[in-house]
Structure formats: structure tokens, C-alpha cells
TITORLO-806287 format. One line per 8 residues: number of its first residue (from 1); their letters; for each residue x, y, z of C-alpha. Coordinates in pm, 1 decimal, m for minus. Each point is the difference from the previous one (the first is absolute). Layout:
NUM) a) X:Y:Z | ...
! end
This chain:
1) msveipal) m4406.8:m5842.1:2973.0 | m54.3:199.0:m317.9 | 228.5:285.2:m95.4 | m140.6:290.8:m193.8 | 219.9:90.2:m297.1 | m23.5:355.5:m135.4 | m185.2:0.5:m329.3 | 286.7:148.7:m200.7
9) qgrgmtmg) 293.2:m181.3:163.0 | 218.1:m174.6:m252.3 | m217.0:98.1:m293.0 | 155.6:324.5:m125.6 | m31.4:41.6:m377.3 | m46.1:373.7:m48.7 | 215.1:231.2:m214.1 | 192.4:101.1:314.0
17) dqlarhar) 65.8:m367.2:83.4 | 129.8:m65.2:m353.0 | 243.2:288.1:21.7 | 129.0:m113.8:342.3 | 59.2:m355.3:m132.8 | 209.7:117.6:m293.9 | 192.6:239.6:227.9 | 95.7:m299.1:216.5
25) knpqdtal) 64.3:m246.0:m283.5 | 163.0:218.6:m266.7 | 85.8:325.8:174.1 | 243.3:126.7:m268.7 | m229.5:m62.1:m298.0 | m131.7:312.0:m168.1 | m368.4:69.2:71.2 | m44.4:340.0:m167.6
33) rfdgagrt) 171.7:200.0:m269.3 | m78.5:362.4:m76.8 | 186.9:268.2:m190.4 | 336.9:m176.9:28.6 | m32.1:m83.7:371.6 | m122.9:m306.3:178.1 | m109.1:m159.0:325.9 | 90.6:m347.1:120.1
41) yrelderv) m261.3:m207.4:171.9 | 169.6:57.6:337.9 | 7.2:377.5:m56.5 | m360.1:7.5:m118.3 | m122.7:m210.2:292.9 | 173.0:222.5:253.6 | m124.0:322.4:m154.4 | m355.4:m135.0:m23.5
49) trlaralq) 8.6:m92.0:372.8 | 132.1:345.4:93.2 | m264.9:173.1:m210.0 | m269.7:m215.8:151.5 | 116.8:99.4:347.7 | 13.4:367.4:m111.3 | m362.8:m20.2:m120.1 | m98.5:m173.8:323.4
57) ergvgsgd) 155.5:283.8:197.8 | m216.1:240.6:m203.4 | m317.2:m174.4:109.1 | m51.9:m257.8:m275.4 | m134.4:m331.2:121.5 | m152.6:m319.0:m136.5 | m283.1:70.4:m242.0 | 82.4:369.7:m37.0
65) rvavlaln) 36.9:138.1:m351.0 | 337.3:136.9:m116.0 | m24.0:199.4:m321.7 | 305.3:17.2:m229.7 | 24.5:287.9:m244.0 | 334.7:m62.3:m158.0 | 186.1:m26.3:m326.5 | 154.0:m330.5:m95.7
73) gmetwety) 298.6:m82.5:220.0 | 138.1:m242.5:255.2 | m153.1:206.7:282.2 | m344.7:m58.4:m148.7 | 45.1:m373.7:7.1 | 147.2:21.7:354.2 | m306.6:186.7:119.7 | m235.0:m260.5:m145.2
81) lagvrlga) 186.9:m277.5:177.1 | 27.6:193.1:328.8 | m369.0:73.1:2.4 | m104.6:m362.3:m49.0 | 266.3:m122.2:247.8 | m165.4:224.8:255.5 | m342.9:m147.9:m75.8 | m116.8:327.3:m150.7
89) ivvpvnfr) m180.1:40.2:m332.0 | 205.8:170.8:m268.0 | m177.8:249.7:m228.8 | 204.8:80.1:m315.9 | m101.6:337.8:m141.3 | 27.8:97.5:m365.2 | 273.4:268.0:m9.1 | m160.7:165.4:m300.4
97) lvpdevay) m316.4:97.0:192.4 | m79.4:361.4:90.3 | m45.1:94.0:371.8 | m375.9:m44.4:2.6 | 33.0:m350.0:m147.9 | 270.7:m93.0:247.7 | m217.6:132.4:282.1 | m283.5:m225.6:m114.6
105) vltdsgav) 218.2:m310.2:27.4 | 132.0:108.4:340.3 | m343.1:71.6:142.7 | m173.5:m300.7:m160.5 | 266.1:m237.4:136.6 | 19.2:177.4:332.8 | 380.6:7.6:m21.6 | 169.6:97.2:327.2
113) alvvdaal) 350.0:39.2:m142.8 | 145.8:116.9:m331.7 | 345.3:m79.1:m137.2 | 72.5:246.4:m275.1 | 275.6:78.0:m246.3 | 157.8:342.4:51.3 | m82.2:91.1:m358.6 | m367.9:m64.2:72.5
121) lpvaekar) m17.2:183.1:329.4 | m186.5:305.8:m134.1 | m280.3:m225.7:m126.1 | m1.5:m192.5:325.9 | m21.1:313.1:214.1 | m301.5:126.2:m189.7 | m165.1:m342.7:16.8 | 56.8:m26.4:373.7
129) qlapsvts) m202.8:311.5:56.7 | m300.4:m195.1:m124.6 | 91.9:m328.0:171.8 | m22.1:35.5:381.8 | 58.6:m371.5:59.2 | 368.0:37.0:m92.9 | 188.7:78.8:323.0 | 353.8:m71.5:m108.2
137) tlvigeey) 212.8:61.5:m309.9 | 344.5:m141.8:m77.5 | 190.2:156.8:m289.4 | 229.1:m222.2:m210.0 | 348.4:147.8:10.9 | 189.9:130.6:300.9 | m303.1:m28.7:234.6 | m63.6:m359.8:m110.2
145) eaalaaag) 365.4:m99.2:47.9 | 14.9:167.2:340.9 | m309.9:m187.5:106.9 | 157.4:m330.5:m97.4 | 325.5:82.1:172.3 | m183.6:82.2:325.3 | m210.3:m316.4:m4.5 | 112.7:m341.4:127.3
153) depldvav) 62.8:m298.7:m222.9 | m123.7:m269.4:237.2 | m264.8:m215.9:m172.1 | m356.1:105.4:78.4 | m223.7:m226.9:202.8 | m308.9:56.4:m211.9 | m222.8:m287.3:m110.5 | m144.0:53.2:m345.1
161) deadpafl) m256.3:m242.1:m141.5 | 3.9:m92.5:m367.7 | m371.5:87.4:m13.5 | 65.9:358.1:123.1 | m20.4:286.1:m247.8 | 345.5:95.2:m135.8 | m73.2:260.0:m265.9 | m282.8:232.4:m87.6
169) mytsgttg) 33.8:45.9:m376.6 | m211.6:278.1:m152.7 | m130.7:m89.8:m344.3 | 97.4:226.8:m285.9 | m330.0:180.6:9.7 | m55.1:46.6:m377.9 | m364.9:54.3:93.3 | m115.7:161.1:326.0
177) rpkgavlt) 192.8:m3.9:326.4 | 254.0:m278.7:45.4 | m78.8:m281.7:240.8 | 243.9:m155.9:242.1 | 50.5:m374.4:m65.1 | 104.8:m175.5:319.9 | 276.0:m254.5:m76.9 | 113.4:m234.7:271.9
185) hrnllmha) 340.3:m159.3:54.8 | m146.9:m326.0:m119.7 | m139.7:163.7:m316.9 | 344.4:125.3:m101.8 | 192.0:m312.5:100.2 | m243.9:m230.7:m178.3 | 33.3:219.2:m307.7 | 377.1:m31.1:8.9
193) fsqlatlg) m10.7:m376.3:57.9 | m255.7:m43.0:m284.4 | 211.0:189.4:m242.5 | 308.1:m193.6:90.4 | m185.8:m328.6:m38.0 | m129.2:109.9:m339.2 | 312.8:161.5:m143.3 | 288.2:m131.4:206.6
201) sdpddrvg) 274.1:225.2:125.4 | 357.5:6.3:130.9 | 169.5:157.1:303.8 | 241.5:162.9:m238.1 | m278.5:191.8:m175.9 | 49.7:375.7:m26.7 | m350.3:134.2:m37.4 | m74.9:344.1:m136.7
209) vpgaplfh) m347.5:157.6:12.0 | 47.1:342.3:m163.1 | m340.9:m39.7:m165.8 | m172.6:72.7:331.5 | 85.5:245.2:276.0 | 25.7:m151.6:349.3 | m334.6:147.3:103.5 | m163.2:m219.8:m266.4
217) iaglaggm) m95.4:m360.6:68.9 | 221.4:m124.2:m287.1 | 301.5:175.9:163.0 | m85.9:m151.5:338.8 | m60.9:m351.7:m129.1 | 310.3:18.9:m219.5 | 211.2:61.1:310.7 | m161.4:m293.3:179.0
225) lplllggt) 140.7:m265.0:m231.8 | 376.0:67.3:60.0 | m73.5:49.8:373.3 | m156.6:m343.6:19.1 | 303.2:m171.5:m159.2 | 281.8:225.4:118.6 | 51.1:156.5:m342.1 | 72.5:361.6:m92.0
233) hiiirsga) m263.7:265.7:m59.6 | 119.2:265.1:m249.8 | m180.4:329.4:65.2 | m7.9:267.3:m266.6 | m2.0:372.7:68.7 | m334.0:179.4:m23.7 | m64.3:247.5:m275.6 | m86.2:9.6:m364.8
241) fdpaetld) 62.4:m339.6:m164.0 | 310.9:m1.3:m217.6 | 29.1:m317.4:m209.3 | 369.9:46.1:m68.6 | 77.4:48.0:373.8 | m207.4:m308.5:77.0 | 207.5:m200.2:m244.7 | 315.7:142.4:162.2
249) lmerekvs) m131.9:m125.2:338.0 | m76.2:m343.2:m136.8 | 352.6:m30.4:m137.1 | 178.9:150.7:302.7 | m191.3:m200.9:265.0 | m21.3:m319.7:m207.5 | m378.6:m12.0:44.7 | m144.9:m347.4:m49.0
257) niflvpam) m372.5:75.0:29.5 | m168.9:328.2:m77.9 | m355.9:135.9:m14.5 | m116.5:294.0:m209.6 | m340.6:123.6:m104.0 | m76.7:m20.1:m376.4 | 60.3:370.0:m71.7 | 348.4:m35.7:152.2
265) waavlavp) 78.1:m314.2:m197.9 | m103.1:185.3:m317.6 | 250.9:275.4:87.5 | 274.9:m254.5:68.6 | m56.1:m167.1:m337.1 | 47.9:339.4:m166.7 | 349.2:58.9:152.0 | 236.0:12.2:m301.8
273) dladrdls) 287.3:m203.4:148.5 | m217.9:m269.7:161.9 | 157.7:m279.0:m209.4 | 350.4:102.6:114.4 | m76.4:m28.8:372.6 | 144.0:m280.2:216.7 | m314.5:m145.2:151.8 | 125.5:m355.9:33.5
281) slrriswg) m98.4:m10.3:370.1 | m366.0:58.5:m90.0 | m203.6:m317.5:43.3 | m355.8:124.2:38.2 | m189.8:314.0:m109.0 | m354.3:69.6:101.0 | m272.1:253.9:m54.2 | m338.8:84.2:149.0
289) aapasttl) m212.0:276.4:159.4 | m132.2:110.4:m338.5 | m93.8:m169.4:m330.1 | 270.7:m79.2:m254.4 | m54.7:m34.2:m372.1 | 100.4:m315.3:m185.7 | 235.9:219.5:m203.7 | 189.6:93.1:315.1
297) lrglieaf) 17.5:m359.0:120.8 | 146.2:m116.8:m329.3 | 258.2:277.6:29.9 | 100.8:m119.6:348.4 | 31.6:m357.0:m109.1 | 226.3:99.3:m292.0 | 210.3:245.6:199.3 | 70.5:m224.5:298.4
305) pqaevita) 28.6:m358.6:m132.2 | 204.1:m109.1:305.4 | m270.5:100.5:247.4 | m333.7:m152.7:82.2 | m280.2:248.2:m66.0 | m263.8:m9.7:274.4 | m341.3:159.3:m12.2 | m121.0:80.7:356.2
313) fgqtecsp) m363.8:76.2:65.2 | m181.7:85.1:317.1 | m89.4:295.9:221.7 | 87.6:165.5:330.6 | m266.8:m186.4:188.1 | 156.9:m334.3:m97.9 | 355.6:79.2:118.8 | 4.9:38.7:m315.2
321) vtcllrge) 64.9:m278.4:m257.6 | m275.2:m252.5:m72.1 | 90.1:m123.2:m350.8 | 327.1:m45.4:m187.8 | 88.7:m75.6:m361.9 | 326.0:m196.1:m3.1 | 270.2:50.1:m256.2 | m67.5:m322.4:m187.0
329) dsvrkigs) m350.2:125.4:m72.8 | 90.8:362.9:m80.3 | m13.9:m68.4:m370.6 | m254.3:m284.4:m14.7 | m247.7:194.0:215.6 | 106.2:353.7:m74.7 | m245.4:250.4:136.5 | m111.0:m226.8:285.2
337) igtpilnv) 49.5:65.1:373.3 | 66.3:m367.9:45.0 | m143.3:m220.1:271.8 | m45.3:34.4:375.8 | 306.1:m46.6:218.7 | 11.7:m241.8:292.1 | m258.0:69.9:270.3 | m229.0:204.1:m229.0
345) evrvvdes) m344.4:m137.6:m92.4 | m198.7:184.1:m263.5 | m337.3:6.8:m164.3 | m135.2:203.0:m290.5 | m354.9:112.7:87.2 | m290.4:212.8:m119.8 | m188.2:264.8:200.4 | m191.0:m276.9:186.7
353) mqdvpqge) 320.0:m181.4:102.3 | m73.4:m281.0:m248.6 | 297.2:m150.6:m186.0 | 6.6:107.3:m363.5 | 73.0:m253.3:m273.3 | 360.6:m39.4:m96.9 | 91.5:261.6:m261.6 | m263.5:251.0:110.2
361) vgeivyrs) 76.5:323.5:184.6 | m55.3:31.0:373.7 | 154.4:142.1:316.1 | 292.3:m191.0:149.6 | m49.1:m58.8:374.7 | 249.2:m144.3:249.4 | 44.1:m212.1:306.4 | 354.3:4.5:141.2
369) pmvmkeyw) 199.5:44.5:320.5 | 161.7:294.9:m177.4 | m326.4:195.2:m22.3 | m18.3:296.4:237.8 | m171.2:m16.7:335.1 | m229.0:298.4:m64.9 | m20.2:360.8:m113.3 | 100.4:218.3:295.3
377) nkpeatae) m303.0:135.9:183.7 | m224.6:m66.9:m299.7 | m228.0:m292.5:88.2 | m247.4:67.3:m283.8 | 274.7:6.6:m264.9 | 150.0:m313.0:156.0 | m334.8:m181.1:m10.3 | m50.0:98.9:m362.3
385) afaggwfh) 350.8:m118.4:m93.4 | m60.9:m342.5:159.9 | m357.5:m45.0:m113.4 | m84.4:m368.9:m45.6 | 309.9:m111.9:192.0 | 249.7:91.2:m273.6 | 212.8:312.1:m48.7 | m123.7:202.4:m296.3
393) sgdlvrqd) 283.9:133.1:m212.3 | m197.2:224.3:m231.6 | 196.1:m148.2:m291.0 | m185.5:m143.0:m298.5 | 173.4:m305.9:m152.0 | m59.2:m297.6:m222.2 | 158.4:m347.2:26.7 | 118.6:m197.2:m298.5
401) edgyfyvv) m28.2:m372.5:m55.8 | 336.8:m62.0:171.8 | m96.9:187.7:315.5 | 201.4:318.5:m74.5 | m160.5:332.6:84.6 | m18.1:315.6:m207.3 | m93.3:340.1:139.6 | m274.6:157.8:m199.8
409) drkkdmii) m48.3:314.3:205.4 | m54.7:151.4:340.3 | m369.5:m41.9:83.3 | m47.3:369.3:65.0 | 183.6:96.4:m323.3 | m213.7:m201.9:m233.1 | m178.7:215.2:m260.5 | m362.1:m76.4:m88.5
417) sggeniyc) m82.0:166.0:m335.5 | m341.1:m61.1:m155.7 | m46.3:m306.1:220.0 | 328.0:m156.6:m104.8 | 284.3:m67.0:248.6 | 332.0:141.4:m112.4 | 303.1:m127.5:192.9 | 268.1:270.1:2.7
425) aevedvla) 299.4:m233.6:29.4 | m86.4:m177.3:m323.8 | m24.9:323.2:m198.3 | 308.9:145.6:163.0 | 200.9:m309.4:m90.7 | m91.2:41.2:m365.7 | 84.5:370.6:m9.4 | 328.7:m53.6:189.8
433) ahpkvgev) 122.9:m214.9:m287.8 | m31.0:290.7:m247.1 | 352.8:110.4:m92.8 | m71.4:368.4:76.3 | m162.0:m60.2:341.1 | 208.5:27.1:310.0 | m269.4:m21.4:268.3 | m377.0:m35.0:m11.3
441) aligvpdt) m295.5:19.5:239.5 | m359.5:m62.5:m92.4 | m273.3:178.4:198.3 | m373.5:35.4:m21.7 | m140.9:350.3:m52.4 | m361.9:121.8:m20.1 | m172.5:m49.9:m334.8 | m354.1:124.1:m77.5
449) kygeapla) m83.7:m293.4:m227.2 | 165.3:m300.0:166.3 | 18.6:125.4:361.5 | 376.3:m59.8:9.9 | 260.6:m12.7:m274.3 | 363.1:m118.6:m4.6 | 267.3:265.0:m30.6 | 365.3:m100.6:m52.9
457) viaprdpa) 260.1:228.1:152.6 | 330.3:m51.1:m177.2 | 353.5:102.6:89.4 | 203.4:m34.8:m326.5 | 320.5:m195.2:m16.7 | 156.2:295.4:m184.7 | m151.5:336.5:97.7 | 123.2:143.6:m332.4
465) dpptseel) m190.6:m262.4:m196.8 | m331.3:m74.9:181.2 | m257.1:m232.6:m153.5 | m307.6:152.4:m158.4 | m351.9:m94.2:97.2 | m42.7:m146.3:m347.9 | 299.5:m228.5:39.9 | m112.8:m119.6:340.4
473) aawcrekl) m358.6:m56.8:m118.1 | 121.9:m204.6:m295.3 | 225.3:m205.5:228.4 | m284.7:m78.6:241.9 | m248.9:m79.8:m278.9 | 224.0:m285.4:m106.4 | 45.6:m145.9:346.0 | m318.6:67.2:202.6
481) aryknpre) m371.2:m45.0:m31.9 | m161.5:324.7:m107.8 | m167.6:72.5:333.6 | 338.7:m23.3:176.8 | 163.1:266.7:m218.4 | 70.0:329.0:171.8 | m230.6:271.7:m130.7 | 262.8:268.3:39.0
489) ysivgalp) 370.8:42.4:86.9 | 186.5:249.1:210.5 | 376.4:42.7:m35.3 | 183.8:109.3:314.3 | 360.8:36.5:113.1 | m18.6:m271.1:268.8 | m261.6:m191.5:196.7 | m47.5:97.3:364.9
497) rnpsgkvl) 108.0:m276.9:238.3 | m0.8:m59.8:371.9 | 320.7:m115.0:179.4 | m96.4:m365.2:m66.4 | 18.1:60.6:m372.6 | m374.0:m27.3:m50.3 | m159.3:242.6:m241.2 | m223.2:248.1:179.6
505) ktalrqeh) m311.3:m52.2:m206.5 | m199.3:212.9:245.9 | 212.3:300.0:m100.9 | m46.2:m82.4:m368.9 | m375.4:m31.9:41.2 | m15.5:336.9:176.5 | 202.9:163.4:m272.5 | m214.0:m138.4:m282.5
513) sagalvae) m350.1:4.6:152.2 | m58.6:377.2:m17.2 | m127.5:4.3:m358.0 | m41.1:m209.2:m309.2 | 267.5:m240.8:m114.2 | 297.8:156.2:m164.2 | m43.3:m6.7:m372.9 | 367.8:13.7:m87.4
521) pvv) 317.3:m102.7:180.7 | 144.9:275.7:217.0 | 374.4:17.0:m50.9
! end
């Protein structure tokens, strides 16, 4: 006589399952730290269960979307875990969006519930007027705590499959409307396992991810690693980045691993008393989400000799990291994004999906269990992204003779001037090494003779002593082929960036496309 065994029985491996295991095994270990307070694994597990029940009482069921519009904090992480424990799909929402943009995410995802920070309630209320699918709102603060107190803490009897969607992550949307990348439990867990297998880790790790807010994939993935091993996730307060305060946090919380975007690392290196800080607990520093100049990387290596410098490369749709450059190669292969991590297969292809010869430029495409399931409700965009059976990244790279990859440009950002391809990252790296240049972005603008011409937008290192166009032109002439040299330069106070730290080149193109190229730097 055969006995039918439920498909999910004895096979739990979701984020909620991981939390419950650590709560049973090491209940007093610290799971979260934020603003001087903490949660043990037992406390976190109980609060997550209570919140899941509170959401269930408000009509949220398996497969429903729960939007989270919240500043960084322990409640944000609790909501993520409660949503996935319930079998719902969590939709992190960028807290810097205006009401119309928030409404787009709510309506596109079909969110039925919204958990919102009290400080963001005015934005949420306006957005809800345009998002009829949202039938319930829970405000972090007194209402949130009352809901948890009223809910039971008995474990939920909800079966969640690893293949089920866990998060709906909206891409940064530097061009057009953002798309929702559907990430499954398996996507995120395989990403965490692959990183651990590639880099190694320790249950005593204290991981800080102030370089990415929790609504960003880097913030989410950064919290997954300590959760998997029973380590501690250090959450930083939202707001304008303060490099000195970040160093204070690293000292106070004895952070072992930390991620920052390049612009933040540049600010940290500029803190006057950096050399006097006690950062002996720091074992690994990493960067990603935006290009970094070789000048910045050399600065990191010199400033933090006790820590391994890691270059992380990937994108939201890949959960997110696909390639890493390990510390031992940070000097030998400086400027590279490294090699694929475990469980990531790559090719470098041309427009016809043919492999390009080693050393030539092509698009990097992926096959991996970390690649998203689909774009939410966008079958055409999904089909385009997976054309030829591989996920198309949109990143142009080249591979050296040792198999290390170098990003040349985003495919859509490549400039074609007079029939020549100009790869922005290459030119930006040269200009970033100029002693008077703080930040740089290269964009293509209309040109009557060549169709498109490169324009370098420069934020000076010292606003009181900006570089001149003549100085920059002379610098580039020595280091770049003539056709790669920017035709003109524009000096600005700062480059516009999205919350991921990526330069908003769309905004720069709009600003500079109205007329002819600027003839002289604008100070």
C-alpha cells in the first residue's frame, strides 16, 4: 500500500525556515542590530510569526503581494520575513519615490497590503488613492506594535515551496518605467550559498550593508548571508550618507564585513581621522552597484590593509551577484570584476548570440539558478531578456587571457561617434584618475557632424579649484585614442544618482541635449 507524502513535507529551506532553525538552535544569539538596539533570533522569530498572523488577519494569503514602504529598520526586515513566511510575495518600495511613482509599483504589482513607515504615511496615502488593489495598510509604530501584540505566536501551518516567488524587486528604472523582477526563495538561497562557497564566512560575522537601503537587492541579499549562518545583520539608519558616522558605526558594532557603493567609499577615504580609527574587526570590504575607478580601488587597498577588498558585480535580476574579484587579485587584476561565482555560467556574445573571440567586446549573458523567474506581468520583456536560452544582462564586457572579465560599458550607454564605438567606462576611468576630478560621467549628445559626440560631466574634487577643459583635454590626449577623447566638458557640483548609487545618465542627457555642446566648463 503506497502512502502519499505531501510534496513539501520535510523539505523546508525558505528564509522563514532558516530563521526558525536558528531560533531553536541559538535563541539568544543576536540576529539584528539597529541604532543601538537588537533582536535575538528567538525574539525575531516570534515577532515575525505574530506579524505574519496579523497580515493574515488583514486578508493576506499565499501568493498575495505585500508592499513595504519603509525606512531602514528592524521592522522592515521583520516585514520581509513575515511576508515570505506567509507564502506572500514581498514588494520592497523605494522610499525616495513620489506618490505617483509609488502608485505605479502598487498597481503594477497588484499589492493587496501595504506596510508603511509613519514618516512616509503622507506619500502612501496619496499613492493609495491611485492604487485600488491595496485594501489594507499597517503603519510601523504604535499600530504595528499593537497588531503584533494582538496576534498569536503559534507557528503557522503554511507550506511554502522553494520555487515560489518570494520578492518582487523593481529595477532602478534609470530608463523608462521600472520592471518587477520575480525572485524565488530558491534564487535567493542559491545566491547566499554560492557566495558562501566562493568567499567563505563565519557565524560570528557582523555584516553591515549601509551602501544599499533595504529596498535595494544589495540590502536584501546582504541580510540573507548572516541569516543563513546565524550571524548578525547590522542595519544603518536611512538618510544622507555620512562617512564619519559610518566609521563610528563600524567601530561601535565591530563590523566584520561591509558593503558600500563607490561614491560612499570615496567619501570614507576622505575622512581626516580615518587612520586613527580602530577597525581591527574589519575582515572584508566590498563595493558594487556602480563603476569604481582604479584610483579608488588603490585607495581602498592602501587604507584597509587588514581587510580583503571584494569587487561584487551583478544585477537585480540575478539576486544579484554574478562575478567577484577576490582580495588576492585586487592588485594583480585591478579594474576587473573577477570571475563568475559558483552556479553561474557565462558567455560573451555578439548581437547574433555568437561567442566573440577572447579579448573582444560582447554582451555577457548568464545561466544560473539565481536568475529571476520572470518580469512581473511582462511576457514580452521576459522573452527578450531570455532570448536564445540565456539571460541578457545588457552589460558589455571583455575577457582577458586568464578568464577575468572587465566591464566596458552598459550596452545602452555605448556612444557611437562617426562610426566608432566609445565605451564610457574606459573614458570615465581615465578621467577619474585626474587629481582635480572627484566624479565623472560620460554621455553621448547630438552632434551635427558625427551624429553623436562624447561629453564628460565632471564634479571637481575641490569645488574651489575645478579643472579646466584644457587640463582635462591634455590629460585625455595622453591616455586615450583621439576618437575616444571627450569633445567638451561640463563642470557641475555633483552627479545625479539613484538610490543604488548609479549615475542617472538619462537626467544628464536631458540636461545637455537641448542645444550644442557646452563650449566652456560651467562652474
